[in-house]
N, CA, C and O atoms as a Tinker XYZ file with bonds, in Angstrom:
   272  protein
     1  N    -13.896000   80.325000  210.745000    73     2
     2  CA   -13.818000   78.971000  211.267000    64     1     3
     3  C    -14.762000   78.853000  212.457000    63     2     4     5
     4  O    -14.808000   79.732000  213.318000    81     3
     5  N    -15.494000   77.785000  212.494000    73     3     6
     6  CA   -16.420000   77.530000  213.587000    64     5     7
     7  C    -15.649000   77.199000  214.853000    63     6     8     9
     8  O    -14.647000   76.485000  214.805000    81     7
     9  N    -16.109000   77.712000  215.982000    73     7    10
    10  CA   -15.437000   77.426000  217.247000    64     9    11
    11  C    -15.750000   76.019000  217.732000    63    10    12    13
    12  O    -15.068000   75.510000  218.622000    81    11
    13  N    -16.777000   75.375000  217.159000    73    11    14
    14  CA   -17.144000   74.012000  217.554000    64    13    15
    15  C    -16.306000   72.957000  216.850000    63    14    16    17
    16  O    -16.247000   71.813000  217.299000    81    15
    17  N    -15.666000   73.324000  215.765000    73    15    18
    18  CA   -14.911000   72.368000  214.972000    64    17    19
    19  C    -13.428000   72.456000  215.343000    63    18    20    21
    20  O    -12.888000   73.553000  215.485000    81    19
    21  N    -12.772000   71.309000  215.499000    73    19    22
    22  CA   -11.344000   71.355000  215.836000    64    21    23
    23  C    -10.525000   71.931000  214.686000    63    22    24    25
    24  O    -10.879000   71.791000  213.515000    81    23
    25  N     -9.424000   72.581000  215.048000    73    23    26
    26  CA    -8.526000   73.100000  214.019000    64    25    27
    27  C     -7.326000   72.167000  213.892000    63    26    28    29
    28  O     -6.943000   71.476000  214.836000    81    27
    29  N     -6.756000   72.173000  212.712000    73    27    30
    30  CA    -5.641000   71.290000  212.389000    64    29    31
    31  C     -4.484000   72.156000  211.903000    63    30    32    33
    32  O     -4.671000   72.989000  211.015000    81    31
    33  N     -3.292000   71.976000  212.468000    73    31    34
    34  CA    -2.152000   72.750000  211.993000    64    33    35
    35  C     -1.625000   72.193000  210.677000    63    34    36    37
    36  O     -1.442000   70.985000  210.523000    81    35
    37  N     -1.387000   73.097000  209.732000    73    35    38
    38  CA    -0.750000   72.697000  208.488000    64    37    39
    39  C      0.537000   73.505000  208.344000    63    38    40    41
    40  O      0.594000   74.676000  208.720000    81    39
    41  N      1.556000   72.870000  207.799000    73    39    42
    42  CA     2.858000   73.507000  207.667000    64    41    43
    43  C      3.371000   73.372000  206.240000    63    42    44    45
    44  O      3.055000   72.417000  205.530000    81    43
    45  N      4.164000   74.350000  205.845000    73    43    46
    46  CA     4.851000   74.292000  204.565000    64    45    47
    47  C      6.313000   74.617000  204.834000    63    46    48    49
    48  O      6.668000   75.760000  205.120000    81    47
    49  N      7.147000   73.601000  204.739000    73    47    50
    50  CA     8.565000   73.800000  205.019000    64    49    51
    51  C      9.232000   74.665000  203.963000    63    50    52    53
    52  O     10.176000   75.393000  204.271000    81    51
    53  N      8.767000   74.602000  202.739000    73    51    54
    54  CA     9.370000   75.403000  201.676000    64    53    55
    55  C      9.064000   76.886000  201.838000    63    54    56    57
    56  O      9.936000   77.728000  201.629000    81    55
    57  N      7.828000   77.206000  202.210000    73    55    58
    58  CA     7.430000   78.601000  202.421000    64    57    59
    59  C      7.741000   79.074000  203.842000    63    58    60    61
    60  O      7.666000   80.266000  204.141000    81    59
    61  N      8.091000   78.123000  204.712000    73    59    62
    62  CA     8.334000   78.391000  206.129000    64    61    63
    63  C      7.108000   79.031000  206.783000    63    62    64    65
    64  O      7.215000   80.014000  207.516000    81    63
    65  N      5.931000   78.439000  206.495000    73    63    66
    66  CA     4.688000   78.944000  207.066000    64    65    67
    67  C      3.988000   77.845000  207.844000    63    66    68    69
    68  O      4.186000   76.656000  207.597000    81    67
    69  N      3.163000   78.275000  208.794000    73    67    70
    70  CA     2.326000   77.372000  209.569000    64    69    71
    71  C      1.023000   78.100000  209.864000    63    70    72    73
    72  O      1.019000   79.286000  210.194000    81    71
    73  N     -0.077000   77.376000  209.741000    73    71    74
    74  CA    -1.379000   77.944000  210.041000    64    73    75
    75  C     -2.279000   76.837000  210.563000    63    74    76    77
    76  O     -1.930000   75.659000  210.484000    81    75
    77  N     -3.409000   77.201000  211.085000    73    75    78
    78  CA    -4.412000   76.226000  211.514000    64    77    79
    79  C     -5.688000   76.480000  210.748000    63    78    80    81
    80  O     -6.090000   77.627000  210.551000    81    79
    81  N     -6.322000   75.410000  210.318000    73    79    82
    82  CA    -7.586000   75.514000  209.595000    64    81    83
    83  C     -8.585000   74.545000  210.212000    63    82    84    85
    84  O     -8.200000   73.590000  210.887000    81    83
    85  N     -9.846000   74.791000  209.979000    73    83    86
    86  CA   -10.892000   73.896000  210.464000    64    85    87
    87  C    -10.697000   72.513000  209.846000    63    86    88    89
    88  O    -10.287000   72.387000  208.692000    81    87
    89  N    -10.992000   71.497000  210.619000    73    87    90
    90  CA   -10.820000   70.117000  210.160000    64    89    91
    91  C    -11.472000   69.887000  208.797000    63    90    92    93
    92  O    -10.891000   69.238000  207.927000    81    91
    93  N    -12.667000   70.415000  208.618000    73    91    94
    94  CA   -13.383000   70.206000  207.358000    64    93    95
    95  C    -12.748000   70.938000  206.175000    63    94    96    97
    96  O    -13.086000   70.654000  205.025000    81    95
    97  N    -11.832000   71.879000  206.439000    73    95    98
    98  CA   -11.207000   72.665000  205.377000    64    97    99
    99  C     -9.780000   72.231000  205.050000    63    98   100   101
   100  O     -9.147000   72.809000  204.167000    81    99
   101  N     -9.268000   71.222000  205.752000    73    99   102
   102  CA    -7.860000   70.832000  205.586000    64   101   103
   103  C     -7.538000   70.455000  204.149000    63   102   104   105
   104  O     -6.597000   71.001000  203.572000    81   103
   105  N     -8.278000   69.557000  203.569000    73   103   106
   106  CA    -7.971000   69.091000  202.207000    64   105   107
   107  C     -7.980000   70.244000  201.213000    63   106   108   109
   108  O     -7.078000   70.353000  200.382000    81   107
   109  N     -8.990000   71.106000  201.290000    73   107   110
   110  CA    -9.075000   72.232000  200.360000    64   109   111
   111  C     -7.938000   73.219000  200.570000    63   110   112   113
   112  O     -7.379000   73.736000  199.603000    81   111
   113  N     -7.590000   73.486000  201.833000    73   111   114
   114  CA    -6.513000   74.432000  202.125000    64   113   115
   115  C     -5.173000   73.909000  201.612000    63   114   116   117
   116  O     -4.388000   74.660000  201.033000    81   115
   117  N     -4.918000   72.633000  201.826000    73   115   118
   118  CA    -3.669000   72.052000  201.339000    64   117   119
   119  C     -3.604000   72.075000  199.816000    63   118   120   121
   120  O     -2.585000   72.445000  199.234000    81   119
   121  N     -4.703000   71.676000  199.176000    73   119   122
   122  CA    -4.733000   71.668000  197.719000    64   121   123
   123  C     -4.538000   73.074000  197.158000    63   122   124   125
   124  O     -3.767000   73.269000  196.218000    81   123
   125  N     -5.227000   74.039000  197.726000    73   123   126
   126  CA    -5.125000   75.426000  197.248000    64   125   127
   127  C     -3.696000   75.942000  197.396000    63   126   128   129
   128  O     -3.158000   76.548000  196.470000    81   127
   129  N     -3.088000   75.707000  198.541000    73   127   130
   130  CA    -1.719000   76.179000  198.760000    64   129   131
   131  C     -0.758000   75.491000  197.804000    63   130   132   133
   132  O      0.030000   76.152000  197.128000    81   131
   133  N     -0.820000   74.176000  197.745000    73   131   134
   134  CA     0.124000   73.434000  196.910000    64   133   135
   135  C     -0.054000   73.726000  195.425000    63   134   136   137
   136  O      0.929000   73.792000  194.687000    81   135
   137  N     -1.286000   73.901000  194.982000    73   135   138
   138  CA    -1.529000   74.262000  193.582000    64   137   139
   139  C     -1.002000   75.659000  193.284000    63   138   140   141
   140  O     -0.351000   75.884000  192.264000    81   139
   141  N     -1.291000   76.594000  194.185000    73   139   142
   142  CA    -0.920000   77.986000  193.951000    64   141   143
   143  C      0.548000   78.293000  194.147000    63   142   144   145
   144  O      1.092000   79.164000  193.468000    81   143
   145  N      1.196000   77.599000  195.059000    73   143   146
   146  CA     2.586000   77.923000  195.396000    64   145   147
   147  C      3.604000   76.910000  194.876000    63   146   148   149
   148  O      4.771000   77.253000  194.684000    81   147
   149  N      3.181000   75.678000  194.650000    73   147   150
   150  CA     4.145000   74.626000  194.362000    64   149   151
   151  C      3.768000   73.788000  193.140000    63   150   152   153
   152  O      4.172000   72.629000  193.034000    81   151
   153  N      2.995000   74.368000  192.215000    73   151   154
   154  CA     2.595000   73.684000  190.983000    64   153   155
   155  C      1.988000   72.312000  191.233000    63   154   156   157
   156  O      2.178000   71.387000  190.442000    81   155
   157  N      1.252000   72.182000  192.343000    73   155   158
   158  CA     0.560000   70.939000  192.647000    64   157   159
   159  C      1.370000   69.929000  193.425000    63   158   160   161
   160  O      0.826000   68.930000  193.896000    81   159
   161  N      2.676000   70.170000  193.572000    73   159   162
   162  CA     3.511000   69.253000  194.345000    64   161   163
   163  C      3.098000   69.331000  195.817000    63   162   164   165
   164  O      2.894000   70.424000  196.344000    81   163
   165  N      2.977000   68.193000  196.472000    73   163   166
   166  CA     2.479000   68.139000  197.842000    64   165   167
   167  C      3.575000   68.499000  198.843000    63   166   168   169
   168  O      4.205000   67.628000  199.443000    81   167
   169  N      3.784000   69.799000  199.006000    73   167   170
   170  CA     4.797000   70.303000  199.927000    64   169   171
   171  C      4.152000   70.604000  201.279000    63   170   172   173
   172  O      4.603000   70.102000  202.309000    81   171
   173  N      3.101000   71.421000  201.277000    73   171   174
   174  CA     2.387000   71.724000  202.524000    64   173   175
   175  C      1.663000   70.461000  202.972000    63   174   176   177
   176  O      1.172000   69.687000  202.150000    81   175
   177  N      1.606000   70.265000  204.287000    73   175   178
   178  CA     0.992000   69.058000  204.830000    64   177   179
   179  C      0.483000   69.313000  206.244000    63   178   180   181
   180  O      0.815000   70.318000  206.873000    81   179
   181  N     -0.326000   68.382000  206.723000    73   179   182
   182  CA    -0.724000   68.416000  208.125000    64   181   183
   183  C      0.555000   68.264000  208.935000    63   182   184   185
   184  O      1.448000   67.507000  208.555000    81   183
   185  N      0.644000   68.978000  210.044000    73   183   186
   186  CA     1.834000   68.954000  210.896000    64   185   187
   187  C      2.252000   67.507000  211.137000    63   186   188   189
   188  O      1.458000   66.713000  211.640000    81   187
   189  N      3.494000   67.151000  210.784000    73   187   190
   190  CA     3.935000   65.756000  210.829000    64   189   191
   191  C      3.741000   65.046000  212.170000    63   190   192   193
   192  O      3.359000   63.876000  212.183000    81   191
   193  N      3.989000   65.704000  213.276000    73   191   194
   194  CA     3.806000   65.050000  214.581000    64   193   195
   195  C      2.341000   64.678000  214.792000    63   194   196   197
   196  O      2.044000   63.629000  215.364000    81   195
   197  N      1.428000   65.527000  214.335000    73   195   198
   198  CA    -0.002000   65.233000  214.460000    64   197   199
   199  C     -0.374000   64.060000  213.557000    63   198   200   201
   200  O     -1.131000   63.179000  213.966000    81   199
   201  N      0.149000   64.044000  212.339000    73   199   202
   202  CA    -0.120000   62.917000  211.431000    64   201   203
   203  C      0.346000   61.605000  212.047000    63   202   204   205
   204  O     -0.366000   60.602000  211.995000    81   203
   205  N      1.539000   61.613000  212.630000    73   203   206
   206  CA     2.068000   60.396000  213.253000    64   205   207
   207  C      1.203000   59.951000  214.417000    63   206   208   209
   208  O      0.923000   58.762000  214.569000    81   207
   209  N      0.781000   60.899000  215.239000    73   207   210
   210  CA    -0.053000   60.557000  216.405000    64   209   211
   211  C     -1.403000   59.996000  215.954000    63   210   212   213
   212  O     -1.890000   59.014000  216.513000    81   211
   213  N     -1.999000   60.618000  214.950000    73   211   214
   214  CA    -3.278000   60.124000  214.440000    64   213   215
   215  C     -3.133000   58.721000  213.851000    63   214   216   217
   216  O     -4.001000   57.870000  214.047000    81   215
   217  N     -2.047000   58.484000  213.136000    73   215   218
   218  CA    -1.810000   57.151000  212.578000    64   217   219
   219  C     -1.683000   56.118000  213.694000    63   218   220   221
   220  O     -2.206000   55.010000  213.580000    81   219
   221  N     -0.990000   56.479000  214.768000    73   219   222
   222  CA    -0.861000   55.575000  215.913000    64   221   223
   223  C     -2.214000   55.285000  216.552000    63   222   224   225
   224  O     -2.506000   54.141000  216.900000    81   223
   225  N     -3.039000   56.317000  216.708000    73   223   226
   226  CA    -4.356000   56.129000  217.313000    64   225   227
   227  C     -5.244000   55.229000  216.456000    63   226   228   229
   228  O     -5.961000   54.376000  216.978000    81   227
   229  N     -5.192000   55.422000  215.154000    73   227   230
   230  CA    -5.992000   54.598000  214.246000    64   229   231
   231  C     -5.500000   53.144000  214.298000    63   230   232   233
   232  O     -6.304000   52.215000  214.372000    81   231
   233  N     -4.189000   52.959000  214.257000    73   231   234
   234  CA    -3.631000   51.602000  214.314000    64   233   235
   235  C     -4.004000   50.919000  215.627000    63   234   236   237
   236  O     -4.343000   49.735000  215.648000    81   235
   237  N     -3.939000   51.670000  216.710000    73   235   238
   238  CA    -4.318000   51.124000  218.017000    64   237   239
   239  C     -5.791000   50.740000  218.030000    63   238   240   241
   240  O     -6.157000   49.674000  218.526000    81   239
   241  N     -6.630000   51.609000  217.485000    73   239   242
   242  CA    -8.070000   51.350000  217.432000    64   241   243
   243  C     -8.385000   50.115000  216.599000    63   242   244   245
   244  O     -9.319000   49.375000  216.905000    81   243
   245  N     -7.611000   49.898000  215.556000    73   243   246
   246  CA    -7.814000   48.750000  214.685000    64   245   247
   247  C     -7.177000   47.479000  215.242000    63   246   248   249
   248  O     -7.320000   46.401000  214.666000    81   247
   249  N     -6.478000   47.613000  216.359000    73   247   250
   250  CA    -5.852000   46.454000  216.987000    64   249   251
   251  C     -4.556000   46.026000  216.332000    63   250   252   253
   252  O     -4.120000   44.890000  216.514000    81   251
   253  N     -3.935000   46.908000  215.575000    73   251   254
   254  CA    -2.723000   46.557000  214.869000    64   253   255
   255  C     -1.511000   46.450000  215.783000    63   254   256   257
   256  O     -0.499000   45.868000  215.393000    81   255
   257  N     -1.593000   46.999000  216.993000    73   255   258
   258  CA    -0.480000   46.949000  217.932000    64   257   259
   259  C     -0.595000   45.781000  218.899000    63   258   260   261
   260  O      0.294000   45.568000  219.724000    81   259
   261  N     -1.675000   45.029000  218.806000    73   259   262
   262  CA    -1.881000   43.912000  219.735000    64   261   263
   263  C     -0.972000   42.754000  219.351000    63   262   264   265
   264  O     -0.750000   42.488000  218.169000    81   263
   265  N     -0.452000   42.070000  220.360000    73   263   266
   266  CA     0.378000   40.889000  220.105000    64   265   267
   267  C     -0.490000   39.761000  219.577000    63   266   268   269
   268  O     -1.625000   39.573000  220.015000    81   267
   269  N      0.047000   39.033000  218.652000    73   267   270
   270  CA    -0.717000   37.917000  218.042000    64   269   271
   271  C     -0.696000   36.705000  218.925000    63   270   272
   272  O     -1.281000   35.679000  218.578000    81   271
């Protein structure tokens, strides 16, 4: 993993595992894990608190939280 690229935590509650991967590798890492361990079912995911925070930041950036 490049030290210049941010890492993203991914978790699998079924396997009880957590790891960090380079941002550019997240989709491939999740797909590989879920295909290999869970028959393609989307069990492993980006850490939920991070997903929620990113969604909030995007919504804020898009002005979705502004009063009408």
